[in-house]
C-alpha positions in Angstrom: 0.0 0.0 0.0 1.4 3.4 -1.0 1.6 6.2 1.5 0.2 9.5 0.5 2.4 12.4 1.3 0.8 15.8 0.8 3.0 18.4 -0.8 2.0 21.9 -1.8 3.8 23.1 -5.0 3.9 26.7 -4.0 6.5 29.3 -3.6 7.5 29.1 0.1 9.9 32.0 0.1 10.2 33.7 3.4 7.4 36.3 3.6 5.7 38.1 6.4 2.7 36.5 8.1 0.4 39.3 7.0 1.1 38.3 3.3 0.5 34.6 3.9 -2.6 35.1 6.1 -3.3 33.3 9.3 -5.1 30.3 8.0 -6.4 28.2 11.0 -5.8 24.9 9.1 -2.2 26.0 8.3 -1.7 26.8 12.0 -3.1 23.4 13.2 -0.9 21.7 10.5 2.1 23.5 11.9 1.3 22.6 15.5 1.1 18.9 14.6 4.3 18.9 12.6 2.9 18.7 9.1 4.1 22.1 8.0 7.6 23.5 8.1 6.7 27.1 8.7 5.8 29.0 11.8 2.4 30.6 11.2 3.6 33.7 12.9 6.9 34.6 11.1 6.8 32.5 7.9 10.3 31.1 8.6 11.6 27.5 8.7 11.5 25.5 11.9 14.5 25.3 14.1 17.2 22.6 14.1 17.8 20.1 16.8 20.1 17.1 16.1 19.1 13.6 17.2 21.3 12.1 19.9 22.3 8.6 20.8 23.9 8.0 24.2 25.3 4.7 25.3 27.5 3.3 28.0 30.3 0.7 27.5 32.4 -0.9 30.1 35.0 1.8 29.8 33.3 5.0 28.4 30.1 6.9 27.7 29.6 7.4 23.9 27.5 10.3 22.6 26.5 10.5 18.9 24.6 13.3 17.2 23.5 13.8 13.6 25.0 17.1 12.6 24.9 17.1 8.7 25.9 20.4 7.2 27.5 21.9 10.3 31.2 22.7 10.1 33.4 21.5 13.0 34.1 25.2 13.8 30.4 25.7 14.5 30.2 22.9 17.1 31.3 23.5 20.7 31.8 20.8 23.3 32.3 21.7 27.0 32.7 19.7 30.2 31.8 21.6 33.4 32.2 19.3 36.4 30.3 16.2 35.3 28.1 18.0 32.8 28.8 17.6 29.1 27.3 20.3 26.9 27.2 20.1 23.1 26.1 23.1 21.2 26.3 24.4 17.7 24.5 26.2 14.9 23.4 25.3 11.4 23.3 28.6 9.4 20.7 29.5 6.8 22.2 29.4 3.3 22.3 32.7 1.4 19.3 33.4 -0.8 20.0 35.1 -4.0 17.7 37.8 -5.5 15.0 36.2 -7.7 15.3 32.7 -6.1 12.1 31.0 -5.1 11.7 28.0 -2.8 9.1 25.3 -3.5 10.1 23.2 -0.5 11.8 24.4 2.6 12.0 21.5 5.1 15.5 21.7 6.5 15.8 23.2 9.9 18.3 26.0 10.8 19.4 27.7 14.0 21.3 27.1 17.2 21.0 24.1 19.5 22.4 23.1 22.9 22.1 19.9 24.8 23.5 19.1 28.3 24.0 15.7 29.8 24.8 15.0 33.5 27.3 12.2 33.9 27.9 10.1 37.0 31.1 10.5 39.1 34.1 8.7 37.9 34.4 10.1 34.4 37.9 11.1 33.1 37.3 14.7 31.9 41.0 15.1 30.9 40.7 12.5 28.1 37.4 13.4 26.4 37.7 13.0 22.6 35.4 14.1 19.8 35.3 13.7 16.0 32.9 14.4 13.1 32.7 11.8 10.4 30.2 11.7 7.6 27.9 14.1 9.4 27.9 12.3 12.7 29.5 13.8 15.8 31.0 11.2 18.2 32.1 12.3 21.7 33.8 9.7 23.9 33.9 10.3 27.6 36.1 7.6 29.2 35.6 6.3 32.7 38.5 6.4 35.3 40.1 3.0 35.7 39.2 2.8 39.4 35.4 3.0 38.7 35.4 0.4 36.0 33.9 -2.9 37.0 36.3 -5.7 38.0 35.6 -9.4 38.6 35.7 -10.6 42.2 36.2 -14.3 42.7 34.1 -16.1 45.3 35.6 -18.0 48.2 38.7 -15.9 48.7 38.7 -13.1 51.3 42.2 -11.9 50.5 44.4 -12.1 47.5 46.8 -15.0 47.7 50.5 -14.3 48.5 52.7 -15.4 45.5 55.7 -15.8 47.9 54.0 -18.6 49.8 53.1 -20.6 46.7 
């Protein structure tokens, strides 16, 4: 079964709300995510990257989809045990006489903060952007990593007595 996706083939160039009219159906469509325009300013919706956060035995790994954002526009900070990732996807220049028929990409600034548990090694945090995906690795300190404890032995054996 085919899915029907409604698309309006109209000029969606940025224009004031007074020109576009405040159509109540357009406003409801925007509220429920069907439209890419704010009914009040006629501009595109903001940008917020999707994040994936996972824990491994030796680190916390954060991944974010940041296509089209240069590395220089991404900032990563550690304050205590709080990791903050922020950045900005800038609107492309619009040339005189250009018209948009679809404007679905989001633009603007974003900022996300994550509280980490005690025991992270803030001195060895690393980050890279590859194929539009930001990966931040926050390692755990060795003393807080899990270690196996054997049953039946209350003290480590003395190798000199063996």
